N, C-alpha and C positions, 0 to 999 in steps of 0.2 A: 503493500499499500504506500503510495507515494506521499510524502510530508512536507513536500516543498510548497512554497507560498504561491505557485501558479494554480494550486487547486482551491485557493481561496476566492470567494465572490469577489468582484469589482468593488462593491460598496465597503467592504472590509480592507480591501488595499487602499482605497481612498482614505479611509479612517487611519490606517497605519501612517500614510504619509504624513496627514497632518499632527498625529502624535509625535512622530520623529521631528517635525518641524518645531513643534512647542515644547519638546525635551520630555514629554510625559511617557513616552513609549515603555520605559522601564518598569512601569506600575501595571502593564498589561500582558496578558498571554493569549495566544489564539486557541480556542476550543474548536478542534475540526468536526467534532460530531454535532455541535450547535452552530458551526460556522459562524462564530462571532468572537469578538475581543471580550476578555473578562478581566476585571481587576484581579491581581494577584492576592 
């Protein structure tokens, strides 16, 4: 089963880009089953 980001929905990728830009990405993890970002 692939675990790369390319299996994530585009809305999640957009959210990740925003979180990287504002420096908050470290507070989140990607849940592949729910296909969403979750607070750690």
